[in-house]
Structure formats: structure tokens, C-alpha cells
PyMOL Python script that loads the backbone (N, CA, C, O; Angstrom):
from pymol import cmd

cmd.read_pdbstr("""\
ATOM      1  N   MET A   1     -44.798 -19.005  -9.601  1.00  0.00           N
ATOM      2  CA  MET A   1     -44.540 -17.986  -8.616  1.00  0.00           C
ATOM      3  C   MET A   1     -43.166 -18.281  -7.977  1.00  0.00           C
ATOM      4  O   MET A   1     -42.418 -17.339  -7.714  1.00  0.00           O
ATOM      5  N   PHE A   2     -42.815 -19.530  -7.724  1.00  0.00           N
ATOM      6  CA  PHE A   2     -41.556 -19.780  -7.075  1.00  0.00           C
ATOM      7  C   PHE A   2     -40.355 -19.412  -7.977  1.00  0.00           C
ATOM      8  O   PHE A   2     -39.333 -18.953  -7.467  1.00  0.00           O
ATOM      9  N   GLN A   3     -40.465 -19.611  -9.344  1.00  0.00           N
ATOM     10  CA  GLN A   3     -39.546 -19.284 -10.268  1.00  0.00           C
ATOM     11  C   GLN A   3     -39.179 -17.731 -10.221  1.00  0.00           C
ATOM     12  O   GLN A   3     -38.011 -17.346 -10.283  1.00  0.00           O
ATOM     13  N   THR A   4     -40.170 -16.952 -10.117  1.00  0.00           N
ATOM     14  CA  THR A   4     -40.114 -15.623 -10.069  1.00  0.00           C
ATOM     15  C   THR A   4     -39.284 -15.058  -8.848  1.00  0.00           C
ATOM     16  O   THR A   4     -38.437 -14.188  -9.048  1.00  0.00           O
ATOM     17  N   TRP A   5     -39.514 -15.525  -7.660  1.00  0.00           N
ATOM     18  CA  TRP A   5     -38.894 -15.343  -6.447  1.00  0.00           C
ATOM     19  C   TRP A   5     -37.390 -15.859  -6.509  1.00  0.00           C
ATOM     20  O   TRP A   5     -36.500 -15.266  -5.898  1.00  0.00           O
ATOM     21  N   LYS A   6     -37.179 -16.854  -7.182  1.00  0.00           N
ATOM     22  CA  LYS A   6     -35.915 -17.474  -7.414  1.00  0.00           C
ATOM     23  C   LYS A   6     -35.074 -16.452  -8.226  1.00  0.00           C
ATOM     24  O   LYS A   6     -33.988 -16.108  -7.761  1.00  0.00           O
ATOM     25  N   LEU A   7     -35.469 -15.985  -9.313  1.00  0.00           N
ATOM     26  CA  LEU A   7     -34.894 -15.016 -10.190  1.00  0.00           C
ATOM     27  C   LEU A   7     -34.662 -13.781  -9.359  1.00  0.00           C
ATOM     28  O   LEU A   7     -33.549 -13.256  -9.407  1.00  0.00           O
ATOM     29  N   ILE A   8     -35.573 -13.288  -8.630  1.00  0.00           N
ATOM     30  CA  ILE A   8     -35.519 -12.078  -7.902  1.00  0.00           C
ATOM     31  C   ILE A   8     -34.142 -12.222  -6.841  1.00  0.00           C
ATOM     32  O   ILE A   8     -33.227 -11.406  -6.724  1.00  0.00           O
ATOM     33  N   SER A   9     -34.300 -13.423  -6.179  1.00  0.00           N
ATOM     34  CA  SER A   9     -33.252 -13.625  -5.224  1.00  0.00           C
ATOM     35  C   SER A   9     -31.777 -13.692  -5.876  1.00  0.00           C
ATOM     36  O   SER A   9     -30.791 -13.211  -5.317  1.00  0.00           O
ATOM     37  N   GLN A  10     -31.748 -14.300  -7.039  1.00  0.00           N
ATOM     38  CA  GLN A  10     -30.430 -14.401  -7.827  1.00  0.00           C
ATOM     39  C   GLN A  10     -29.967 -12.939  -8.122  1.00  0.00           C
ATOM     40  O   GLN A  10     -28.792 -12.629  -7.924  1.00  0.00           O
ATOM     41  N   LYS A  11     -30.835 -12.078  -8.572  1.00  0.00           N
ATOM     42  CA  LYS A  11     -30.435 -10.764  -8.972  1.00  0.00           C
ATOM     43  C   LYS A  11     -29.943 -10.042  -7.874  1.00  0.00           C
ATOM     44  O   LYS A  11     -28.921  -9.364  -7.984  1.00  0.00           O
ATOM     45  N   ASN A  12     -30.711 -10.143  -6.593  1.00  0.00           N
ATOM     46  CA  ASN A  12     -30.282  -9.490  -5.385  1.00  0.00           C
ATOM     47  C   ASN A  12     -28.827  -9.951  -5.044  1.00  0.00           C
ATOM     48  O   ASN A  12     -27.939  -9.145  -4.764  1.00  0.00           O
ATOM     49  N   ASN A  13     -28.666 -11.166  -5.082  1.00  0.00           N
ATOM     50  CA  ASN A  13     -27.335 -11.729  -4.693  1.00  0.00           C
ATOM     51  C   ASN A  13     -26.265 -11.131  -5.623  1.00  0.00           C
ATOM     52  O   ASN A  13     -25.211 -10.696  -5.160  1.00  0.00           O
ATOM     53  N   LEU A  14     -26.524 -11.113  -6.840  1.00  0.00           N
ATOM     54  CA  LEU A  14     -25.516 -10.439  -7.795  1.00  0.00           C
ATOM     55  C   LEU A  14     -25.253  -9.020  -7.514  1.00  0.00           C
ATOM     56  O   LEU A  14     -24.134  -8.511  -7.581  1.00  0.00           O
ATOM     57  N   ILE A  15     -26.291  -8.433  -7.210  1.00  0.00           N
ATOM     58  CA  ILE A  15     -26.148  -6.859  -6.811  1.00  0.00           C
ATOM     59  C   ILE A  15     -25.370  -6.727  -5.518  1.00  0.00           C
ATOM     60  O   ILE A  15     -24.662  -5.737  -5.340  1.00  0.00           O
ATOM     61  N   ILE A  16     -25.467  -7.634  -4.656  1.00  0.00           N
ATOM     62  CA  ILE A  16     -24.794  -7.658  -3.171  1.00  0.00           C
ATOM     63  C   ILE A  16     -23.270  -7.964  -3.600  1.00  0.00           C
ATOM     64  O   ILE A  16     -22.344  -7.283  -3.157  1.00  0.00           O
ATOM     65  N   LEU A  17     -23.081  -9.008  -4.469  1.00  0.00           N
ATOM     66  CA  LEU A  17     -21.708  -9.334  -4.794  1.00  0.00           C
ATOM     67  C   LEU A  17     -20.977  -8.183  -5.409  1.00  0.00           C
ATOM     68  O   LEU A  17     -19.852  -7.874  -5.018  1.00  0.00           O
ATOM     69  N   ILE A  18     -21.580  -7.564  -6.337  1.00  0.00           N
ATOM     70  CA  ILE A  18     -21.003  -6.455  -7.143  1.00  0.00           C
ATOM     71  C   ILE A  18     -20.722  -5.255  -6.123  1.00  0.00           C
ATOM     72  O   ILE A  18     -19.692  -4.593  -6.249  1.00  0.00           O
ATOM     73  N   SER A  19     -21.622  -4.990  -5.141  1.00  0.00           N
ATOM     74  CA  SER A  19     -21.511  -3.963  -4.235  1.00  0.00           C
ATOM     75  C   SER A  19     -20.304  -4.281  -3.347  1.00  0.00           C
ATOM     76  O   SER A  19     -19.495  -3.410  -3.027  1.00  0.00           O
ATOM     77  N   ILE A  20     -20.222  -5.393  -3.011  1.00  0.00           N
ATOM     78  CA  ILE A  20     -19.019  -5.867  -2.005  1.00  0.00           C
ATOM     79  C   ILE A  20     -17.773  -5.661  -2.750  1.00  0.00           C
ATOM     80  O   ILE A  20     -16.831  -5.067  -2.225  1.00  0.00           O
ATOM     81  N   GLY A  21     -17.716  -6.137  -3.986  1.00  0.00           N
ATOM     82  CA  GLY A  21     -16.474  -5.937  -4.828  1.00  0.00           C
ATOM     83  C   GLY A  21     -16.067  -4.627  -5.090  1.00  0.00           C
ATOM     84  O   GLY A  21     -14.872  -4.332  -5.067  1.00  0.00           O
ATOM     85  N   PHE A  22     -16.981  -3.777  -5.345  1.00  0.00           N
ATOM     86  CA  PHE A  22     -16.813  -2.327  -5.588  1.00  0.00           C
ATOM     87  C   PHE A  22     -16.202  -1.634  -4.309  1.00  0.00           C
ATOM     88  O   PHE A  22     -15.251  -0.853  -4.324  1.00  0.00           O
ATOM     89  N   LEU A  23     -16.920  -2.058  -3.178  1.00  0.00           N
ATOM     90  CA  LEU A  23     -16.397  -1.531  -1.905  1.00  0.00           C
ATOM     91  C   LEU A  23     -15.024  -1.955  -1.524  1.00  0.00           C
ATOM     92  O   LEU A  23     -14.303  -1.202  -0.869  1.00  0.00           O
ATOM     93  N   PHE A  24     -14.629  -3.153  -1.917  1.00  0.00           N
ATOM     94  CA  PHE A  24     -13.321  -3.649  -1.598  1.00  0.00           C
ATOM     95  C   PHE A  24     -12.267  -2.873  -2.432  1.00  0.00           C
ATOM     96  O   PHE A  24     -11.191  -2.497  -1.967  1.00  0.00           O
ATOM     97  N   LEU A  25     -12.714  -2.651  -3.819  1.00  0.00           N
ATOM     98  CA  LEU A  25     -11.752  -1.833  -4.736  1.00  0.00           C
ATOM     99  C   LEU A  25     -11.524  -0.417  -4.203  1.00  0.00           C
ATOM    100  O   LEU A  25     -10.418   0.122  -4.233  1.00  0.00           O
ATOM    101  N   VAL A  26     -12.672   0.181  -3.694  1.00  0.00           N
ATOM    102  CA  VAL A  26     -12.522   1.627  -3.164  1.00  0.00           C
ATOM    103  C   VAL A  26     -11.529   1.600  -1.918  1.00  0.00           C
ATOM    104  O   VAL A  26     -10.577   2.378  -1.856  1.00  0.00           O
ATOM    105  N   VAL A  27     -11.788   0.726  -1.001  1.00  0.00           N
ATOM    106  CA  VAL A  27     -10.840   0.652   0.272  1.00  0.00           C
ATOM    107  C   VAL A  27      -9.455   0.420  -0.297  1.00  0.00           C
ATOM    108  O   VAL A  27      -8.548   1.168   0.069  1.00  0.00           O
ATOM    109  N   LEU A  28      -9.210  -0.574  -1.181  1.00  0.00           N
ATOM    110  CA  LEU A  28      -7.837  -0.823  -1.688  1.00  0.00           C
ATOM    111  C   LEU A  28      -7.228   0.258  -2.279  1.00  0.00           C
ATOM    112  O   LEU A  28      -6.042   0.431  -1.998  1.00  0.00           O
ATOM    113  N   CYS A  29      -7.821   1.108  -3.112  1.00  0.00           N
ATOM    114  CA  CYS A  29      -7.450   2.342  -3.801  1.00  0.00           C
ATOM    115  C   CYS A  29      -7.064   3.369  -2.743  1.00  0.00           C
ATOM    116  O   CYS A  29      -5.993   3.969  -2.829  1.00  0.00           O
ATOM    117  N   LEU A  30      -8.020   3.605  -1.634  1.00  0.00           N
ATOM    118  CA  LEU A  30      -7.675   4.471  -0.636  1.00  0.00           C
ATOM    119  C   LEU A  30      -6.430   4.167   0.225  1.00  0.00           C
ATOM    120  O   LEU A  30      -5.758   5.076   0.712  1.00  0.00           O
ATOM    121  N   ILE A  31      -6.165   2.958   0.384  1.00  0.00           N
ATOM    122  CA  ILE A  31      -5.011   2.563   1.048  1.00  0.00           C
ATOM    123  C   ILE A  31      -3.770   2.722   0.183  1.00  0.00           C
ATOM    124  O   ILE A  31      -2.783   3.304   0.634  1.00  0.00           O
ATOM    125  N   VAL A  32      -3.792   2.203  -1.090  1.00  0.00           N
ATOM    126  CA  VAL A  32      -2.596   2.436  -1.947  1.00  0.00           C
ATOM    127  C   VAL A  32      -2.288   3.839  -2.179  1.00  0.00           C
ATOM    128  O   VAL A  32      -1.116   4.199  -2.072  1.00  0.00           O
ATOM    129  N   PHE A  33      -3.255   4.728  -2.503  1.00  0.00           N
ATOM    130  CA  PHE A  33      -2.981   6.061  -2.944  1.00  0.00           C
ATOM    131  C   PHE A  33      -2.908   7.036  -1.757  1.00  0.00           C
ATOM    132  O   PHE A  33      -2.769   8.243  -1.959  1.00  0.00           O
ATOM    133  N   SER A  34      -3.005   6.506  -0.485  1.00  0.00           N
ATOM    134  CA  SER A  34      -2.908   7.411   0.674  1.00  0.00           C
ATOM    135  C   SER A  34      -1.530   7.866   0.815  1.00  0.00           C
ATOM    136  O   SER A  34      -0.635   7.031   0.684  1.00  0.00           O
ATOM    137  N   ASP A  35      -1.223   9.166   1.083  1.00  0.00           N
ATOM    138  CA  ASP A  35       0.141   9.589   1.271  1.00  0.00           C
ATOM    139  C   ASP A  35       0.449   9.467   2.706  1.00  0.00           C
ATOM    140  O   ASP A  35       1.590   9.710   3.100  1.00  0.00           O
ATOM    141  N   ASP A  36      -0.421   9.132   3.459  1.00  0.00           N
ATOM    142  CA  ASP A  36      -0.162   9.271   5.021  1.00  0.00           C
ATOM    143  C   ASP A  36       0.181   7.864   5.541  1.00  0.00           C
ATOM    144  O   ASP A  36       0.505   7.712   6.719  1.00  0.00           O
ATOM    145  N   SER A  37       0.114   6.826   4.675  1.00  0.00           N
ATOM    146  CA  SER A  37       0.202   5.462   4.869  1.00  0.00           C
ATOM    147  C   SER A  37       1.712   5.077   5.416  1.00  0.00           C
ATOM    148  O   SER A  37       2.640   5.001   4.610  1.00  0.00           O
ATOM    149  N   CYS A  38       1.886   4.871   6.633  1.00  0.00           N
ATOM    150  CA  CYS A  38       3.286   4.577   7.190  1.00  0.00           C
ATOM    151  C   CYS A  38       3.683   3.133   6.734  1.00  0.00           C
ATOM    152  O   CYS A  38       4.831   2.894   6.361  1.00  0.00           O
ATOM    153  N   GLY A  39       2.775   2.246   6.771  1.00  0.00           N
ATOM    154  CA  GLY A  39       3.000   0.858   6.250  1.00  0.00           C
ATOM    155  C   GLY A  39       3.553   0.779   4.884  1.00  0.00           C
ATOM    156  O   GLY A  39       4.535   0.087   4.618  1.00  0.00           O
ATOM    157  N   ILE A  40       2.824   1.596   3.899  1.00  0.00           N
ATOM    158  CA  ILE A  40       3.399   1.471   2.564  1.00  0.00           C
ATOM    159  C   ILE A  40       4.635   2.239   2.457  1.00  0.00           C
ATOM    160  O   ILE A  40       5.555   1.824   1.751  1.00  0.00           O
ATOM    161  N   SER A  41       4.718   3.299   3.091  1.00  0.00           N
ATOM    162  CA  SER A  41       6.095   4.073   2.956  1.00  0.00           C
ATOM    163  C   SER A  41       7.144   3.138   3.489  1.00  0.00           C
ATOM    164  O   SER A  41       8.161   3.050   2.802  1.00  0.00           O
ATOM    165  N   HIS A  42       7.078   2.389   4.642  1.00  0.00           N
ATOM    166  CA  HIS A  42       7.974   1.551   5.159  1.00  0.00           C
ATOM    167  C   HIS A  42       8.358   0.510   4.111  1.00  0.00           C
ATOM    168  O   HIS A  42       9.543   0.377   3.804  1.00  0.00           O
ATOM    169  N   MET A  43       7.449  -0.196   3.577  1.00  0.00           N
ATOM    170  CA  MET A  43       7.702  -1.067   2.400  1.00  0.00           C
ATOM    171  C   MET A  43       8.486  -0.578   1.296  1.00  0.00           C
ATOM    172  O   MET A  43       9.430  -1.198   0.805  1.00  0.00           O
ATOM    173  N   LEU A  44       8.065   0.571   0.910  1.00  0.00           N
ATOM    174  CA  LEU A  44       8.835   1.273  -0.199  1.00  0.00           C
ATOM    175  C   LEU A  44      10.257   1.580   0.179  1.00  0.00           C
ATOM    176  O   LEU A  44      11.105   1.488  -0.708  1.00  0.00           O
ATOM    177  N   ILE A  45      10.642   1.959   1.476  1.00  0.00           N
ATOM    178  CA  ILE A  45      11.911   2.333   1.939  1.00  0.00           C
ATOM    179  C   ILE A  45      12.694   1.001   1.943  1.00  0.00           C
ATOM    180  O   ILE A  45      13.820   0.959   1.447  1.00  0.00           O
ATOM    181  N   LEU A  46      12.148  -0.025   2.466  1.00  0.00           N
ATOM    182  CA  LEU A  46      12.799  -1.341   2.536  1.00  0.00           C
ATOM    183  C   LEU A  46      13.183  -1.697   1.040  1.00  0.00           C
ATOM    184  O   LEU A  46      14.339  -2.011   0.755  1.00  0.00           O
ATOM    185  N   ASN A  47      12.324  -1.647   0.236  1.00  0.00           N
ATOM    186  CA  ASN A  47      12.514  -1.969  -1.113  1.00  0.00           C
ATOM    187  C   ASN A  47      13.751  -1.159  -1.668  1.00  0.00           C
ATOM    188  O   ASN A  47      14.648  -1.737  -2.282  1.00  0.00           O
ATOM    189  N   GLU A  48      13.765   0.189  -1.432  1.00  0.00           N
ATOM    190  CA  GLU A  48      14.811   1.009  -1.860  1.00  0.00           C
ATOM    191  C   GLU A  48      16.099   0.658  -1.290  1.00  0.00           C
ATOM    192  O   GLU A  48      17.130   0.749  -1.957  1.00  0.00           O
ATOM    193  N   ILE A  49      16.085   0.232   0.001  1.00  0.00           N
ATOM    194  CA  ILE A  49      17.225  -0.324   0.756  1.00  0.00           C
ATOM    195  C   ILE A  49      17.891  -1.501   0.068  1.00  0.00           C
ATOM    196  O   ILE A  49      19.109  -1.540  -0.106  1.00  0.00           O
ATOM    197  N   ASN A  50      17.061  -2.457  -0.319  1.00  0.00           N
ATOM    198  CA  ASN A  50      17.490  -3.664  -1.031  1.00  0.00           C
ATOM    199  C   ASN A  50      18.143  -3.224  -2.376  1.00  0.00           C
ATOM    200  O   ASN A  50      19.170  -3.758  -2.794  1.00  0.00           O
ATOM    201  N   THR A  51      17.439  -2.139  -3.087  1.00  0.00           N
ATOM    202  CA  THR A  51      18.063  -1.751  -4.375  1.00  0.00           C
ATOM    203  C   THR A  51      19.488  -1.116  -4.188  1.00  0.00           C
ATOM    204  O   THR A  51      20.430  -1.273  -4.965  1.00  0.00           O
ATOM    205  N   PHE A  52      19.493  -0.325  -2.956  1.00  0.00           N
ATOM    206  CA  PHE A  52      20.852   0.292  -2.864  1.00  0.00           C
ATOM    207  C   PHE A  52      21.888  -0.668  -2.541  1.00  0.00           C
ATOM    208  O   PHE A  52      23.026  -0.475  -2.967  1.00  0.00           O
ATOM    209  N   GLU A  53      21.592  -1.773  -1.770  1.00  0.00           N
ATOM    210  CA  GLU A  53      22.605  -2.831  -1.439  1.00  0.00           C
ATOM    211  C   GLU A  53      23.015  -3.536  -2.734  1.00  0.00           C
ATOM    212  O   GLU A  53      24.076  -4.156  -2.791  1.00  0.00           O
ATOM    213  N   ASN A  54      22.189  -3.446  -3.761  1.00  0.00           N
ATOM    214  CA  ASN A  54      22.649  -4.131  -5.085  1.00  0.00           C
ATOM    215  C   ASN A  54      23.377  -3.231  -5.889  1.00  0.00           C
ATOM    216  O   ASN A  54      24.199  -3.735  -6.655  1.00  0.00           O
ATOM    217  N   THR A  55      23.240  -1.898  -5.877  1.00  0.00           N
ATOM    218  CA  THR A  55      23.814  -0.876  -6.638  1.00  0.00           C
ATOM    219  C   THR A  55      25.114  -0.168  -5.940  1.00  0.00           C
ATOM    220  O   THR A  55      26.176   0.006  -6.538  1.00  0.00           O
ATOM    221  N   LEU A  56      24.877   0.200  -4.637  1.00  0.00           N
ATOM    222  CA  LEU A  56      25.912   0.753  -3.833  1.00  0.00           C
ATOM    223  C   LEU A  56      26.212   2.204  -4.455  1.00  0.00           C
ATOM    224  O   LEU A  56      27.346   2.680  -4.408  1.00  0.00           O
ATOM    225  N   ASP A  57      25.205   2.833  -5.000  1.00  0.00           N
ATOM    226  CA  ASP A  57      25.384   4.145  -5.493  1.00  0.00           C
ATOM    227  C   ASP A  57      25.190   5.125  -4.485  1.00  0.00           C
ATOM    228  O   ASP A  57      24.113   5.223  -3.897  1.00  0.00           O
ATOM    229  N   PRO A  58      26.330   5.984  -4.205  1.00  0.00           N
ATOM    230  CA  PRO A  58      26.228   6.947  -3.214  1.00  0.00           C
ATOM    231  C   PRO A  58      25.172   8.110  -3.352  1.00  0.00           C
ATOM    232  O   PRO A  58      24.614   8.598  -2.370  1.00  0.00           O
ATOM    233  N   GLU A  59      24.955   8.491  -4.574  1.00  0.00           N
ATOM    234  CA  GLU A  59      23.790   9.459  -4.824  1.00  0.00           C
ATOM    235  C   GLU A  59      22.390   8.917  -4.416  1.00  0.00           C
ATOM    236  O   GLU A  59      21.529   9.600  -3.862  1.00  0.00           O
ATOM    237  N   PHE A  60      22.265   7.617  -4.755  1.00  0.00           N
ATOM    238  CA  PHE A  60      20.972   6.905  -4.335  1.00  0.00           C
ATOM    239  C   PHE A  60      20.768   6.885  -2.992  1.00  0.00           C
ATOM    240  O   PHE A  60      19.659   7.100  -2.503  1.00  0.00           O
ATOM    241  N   CYS A  61      21.912   6.602  -2.239  1.00  0.00           N
ATOM    242  CA  CYS A  61      21.975   6.473  -0.816  1.00  0.00           C
ATOM    243  C   CYS A  61      21.619   7.867  -0.082  1.00  0.00           C
ATOM    244  O   CYS A  61      20.886   7.888   0.907  1.00  0.00           O
ATOM    245  N   GLU A  62      22.167   8.977  -0.615  1.00  0.00           N
ATOM    246  CA  GLU A  62      21.795  10.230  -0.039  1.00  0.00           C
ATOM    247  C   GLU A  62      20.316  10.592  -0.188  1.00  0.00           C
ATOM    248  O   GLU A  62      19.683  11.214   0.664  1.00  0.00           O
ATOM    249  N   ASN A  63      19.827  10.150  -1.339  1.00  0.00           N
ATOM    250  CA  ASN A  63      18.344  10.528  -1.465  1.00  0.00           C
ATOM    251  C   ASN A  63      17.518   9.506  -0.538  1.00  0.00           C
ATOM    252  O   ASN A  63      16.470   9.871  -0.005  1.00  0.00           O
ATOM    253  N   LEU A  64      18.000   8.297  -0.379  1.00  0.00           N
ATOM    254  CA  LEU A  64      17.327   7.374   0.552  1.00  0.00           C
ATOM    255  C   LEU A  64      17.412   7.842   1.984  1.00  0.00           C
ATOM    256  O   LEU A  64      16.432   7.746   2.723  1.00  0.00           O
ATOM    257  N   LEU A  65      18.642   8.382   2.424  1.00  0.00           N
ATOM    258  CA  LEU A  65      18.731   8.937   3.774  1.00  0.00           C
ATOM    259  C   LEU A  65      17.742   9.979   4.006  1.00  0.00           C
ATOM    260  O   LEU A  65      17.254  10.003   5.137  1.00  0.00           O
ATOM    261  N   GLU A  66      17.354  10.834   3.171  1.00  0.00           N
ATOM    262  CA  GLU A  66      16.507  11.932   3.205  1.00  0.00           C
ATOM    263  C   GLU A  66      14.984  11.213   3.534  1.00  0.00           C
ATOM    264  O   GLU A  66      14.196  11.593   4.400  1.00  0.00           O
ATOM    265  N   LYS A  67      14.824  10.211   2.710  1.00  0.00           N
ATOM    266  CA  LYS A  67      13.419   9.636   2.803  1.00  0.00           C
ATOM    267  C   LYS A  67      13.390   8.840   4.232  1.00  0.00           C
ATOM    268  O   LYS A  67      12.346   8.857   4.885  1.00  0.00           O
ATOM    269  N   ILE A  68      14.414   8.221   4.662  1.00  0.00           N
ATOM    270  CA  ILE A  68      14.485   7.508   5.870  1.00  0.00           C
ATOM    271  C   ILE A  68      14.259   8.570   7.048  1.00  0.00           C
ATOM    272  O   ILE A  68      13.465   8.324   7.956  1.00  0.00           O
ATOM    273  N   ASP A  69      14.995   9.766   6.991  1.00  0.00           N
ATOM    274  CA  ASP A  69      14.795  10.679   8.096  1.00  0.00           C
ATOM    275  C   ASP A  69      13.367  11.129   8.087  1.00  0.00           C
ATOM    276  O   ASP A  69      12.761  11.093   9.158  1.00  0.00           O
ATOM    277  N   ALA A  70      12.729  11.566   6.962  1.00  0.00           N
ATOM    278  CA  ALA A  70      11.367  11.984   6.944  1.00  0.00           C
ATOM    279  C   ALA A  70      10.429  10.900   7.512  1.00  0.00           C
ATOM    280  O   ALA A  70       9.511  11.229   8.263  1.00  0.00           O
ATOM    281  N   PHE A  71      10.650   9.555   7.153  1.00  0.00           N
ATOM    282  CA  PHE A  71       9.895   8.645   7.621  1.00  0.00           C
ATOM    283  C   PHE A  71      10.019   8.479   9.205  1.00  0.00           C
ATOM    284  O   PHE A  71       9.035   8.345   9.933  1.00  0.00           O
ATOM    285  N   ASN A  72      11.308   8.501   9.642  1.00  0.00           N
ATOM    286  CA  ASN A  72      11.508   8.218  11.087  1.00  0.00           C
ATOM    287  C   ASN A  72      10.893   9.429  11.943  1.00  0.00           C
ATOM    288  O   ASN A  72      10.521   9.236  13.100  1.00  0.00           O
ATOM    289  N   GLU A  73      10.807  10.592  11.373  1.00  0.00           N
ATOM    290  CA  GLU A  73      10.216  11.768  12.138  1.00  0.00           C
ATOM    291  C   GLU A  73       8.677  11.444  12.315  1.00  0.00           C
ATOM    292  O   GLU A  73       8.138  11.768  13.373  1.00  0.00           O
ATOM    293  N   THR A  74       8.017  10.876  11.414  1.00  0.00           N
ATOM    294  CA  THR A  74       6.497  10.780  11.461  1.00  0.00           C
ATOM    295  C   THR A  74       5.953   9.414  11.690  1.00  0.00           C
ATOM    296  O   THR A  74       4.806   9.322  12.128  1.00  0.00           O
ATOM    297  N   CYS A  75       6.702   8.259  11.425  1.00  0.00           N
ATOM    298  CA  CYS A  75       6.241   6.908  11.562  1.00  0.00           C
ATOM    299  C   CYS A  75       7.091   5.988  12.573  1.00  0.00           C
ATOM    300  O   CYS A  75       8.221   6.257  12.981  1.00  0.00           O
ATOM    301  N   GLU A  76       6.371   4.910  12.882  1.00  0.00           N
ATOM    302  CA  GLU A  76       7.033   3.838  13.633  1.00  0.00           C
ATOM    303  C   GLU A  76       6.853   2.643  12.737  1.00  0.00           C
ATOM    304  O   GLU A  76       5.866   2.590  12.003  1.00  0.00           O
ATOM    305  N   PRO A  77       7.860   1.562  12.759  1.00  0.00           N
ATOM    306  CA  PRO A  77       9.037   1.579  13.482  1.00  0.00           C
ATOM    307  C   PRO A  77      10.114   2.287  12.830  1.00  0.00           C
ATOM    308  O   PRO A  77      10.023   2.510  11.623  1.00  0.00           O
ATOM    309  N   GLN A  78      11.195   2.695  13.537  1.00  0.00           N
ATOM    310  CA  GLN A  78      12.231   3.556  12.982  1.00  0.00           C
ATOM    311  C   GLN A  78      13.121   2.675  12.094  1.00  0.00           C
ATOM    312  O   GLN A  78      13.497   1.574  12.494  1.00  0.00           O
ATOM    313  N   VAL A  79      13.433   3.124  10.980  1.00  0.00           N
ATOM    314  CA  VAL A  79      14.234   2.531   9.976  1.00  0.00           C
ATOM    315  C   VAL A  79      15.755   2.916  10.299  1.00  0.00           C
ATOM    316  O   VAL A  79      16.043   4.084  10.561  1.00  0.00           O
ATOM    317  N   LYS A  80      16.593   2.035  10.278  1.00  0.00           N
ATOM    318  CA  LYS A  80      18.020   2.111  10.679  1.00  0.00           C
ATOM    319  C   LYS A  80      18.681   3.115   9.555  1.00  0.00           C
ATOM    320  O   LYS A  80      18.457   2.962   8.354  1.00  0.00           O
ATOM    321  N   ILE A  81      19.381   3.986   9.992  1.00  0.00           N
ATOM    322  CA  ILE A  81      20.204   4.889   9.028  1.00  0.00           C
ATOM    323  C   ILE A  81      21.237   4.237   8.419  1.00  0.00           C
ATOM    324  O   ILE A  81      22.000   3.574   9.121  1.00  0.00           O
ATOM    325  N   LEU A  82      21.433   4.322   6.976  1.00  0.00           N
ATOM    326  CA  LEU A  82      22.284   3.589   6.321  1.00  0.00           C
ATOM    327  C   LEU A  82      23.724   4.445   6.314  1.00  0.00           C
ATOM    328  O   LEU A  82      23.744   5.667   6.457  1.00  0.00           O
ATOM    329  N   ASP A  83      24.798   3.715   6.148  1.00  0.00           N
ATOM    330  CA  ASP A  83      26.140   4.191   6.082  1.00  0.00           C
ATOM    331  C   ASP A  83      26.415   4.420   4.550  1.00  0.00           C
ATOM    332  O   ASP A  83      26.516   3.437   3.817  1.00  0.00           O
ATOM    333  N   CYS A  84      26.532   5.630   4.076  1.00  0.00           N
ATOM    334  CA  CYS A  84      26.687   5.918   2.627  1.00  0.00           C
ATOM    335  C   CYS A  84      28.108   5.817   2.198  1.00  0.00           C
ATOM    336  O   CYS A  84      28.384   5.870   1.000  1.00  0.00           O
ATOM    337  N   SER A  85      29.042   5.672   3.126  1.00  0.00           N
ATOM    338  CA  SER A  85      30.525   5.888   2.665  1.00  0.00           C
ATOM    339  C   SER A  85      30.985   4.586   2.244  1.00  0.00           C
ATOM    340  O   SER A  85      32.133   4.443   1.825  1.00  0.00           O
TER     341      SER A  85
END
""", "prot")
cmd.dss("prot")
cmd.show_as("cartoon", "prot")
cmd.util.cbc("prot")
cmd.orient("prot")
């Protein structure tokens, strides 16, 4: 009888762990694929600023300025405007 309860308990623990893992993946996907996420947008803009500093491409800078302006209108903290000249 004890062996049966032990097997049922192990099965329930496995179901709970799978459920928690699935919930974690769903939340992670919502965060990553959310268009309204200021934090993710901020990180992407900072990454693009680093890319611009390496390339110094003026056309890339103009596109980046548009993204920074759009970000600064909707999100905090404000990103410093770059000098493309």
C-alpha cells in the first residue's frame, strides 16, 4: 500500500514540475514578444548604440535617432540623443 502512495506522489510531483516549467516558458514568451516592453526596447536601443559606435554609419544613426525619439516619447528612462555628424 505504501509503495502505491509513493508512486502517486512521485507522479504528482512530476506534473507539478512540468506545470511550473510550462508556466515559466509562457511568461518568458510574453515578456520577449511583447511590443510594449520598454525594458526590452531600451536594451535593444543600447545595443544598437554600441553597434553605431563601432561602425559610425550616418544612415544607421538616422534610423537609430528615429527609434530613440519614439522610445523617449513613450518610455522612461530617456535615452540621450546621438550626434550623427
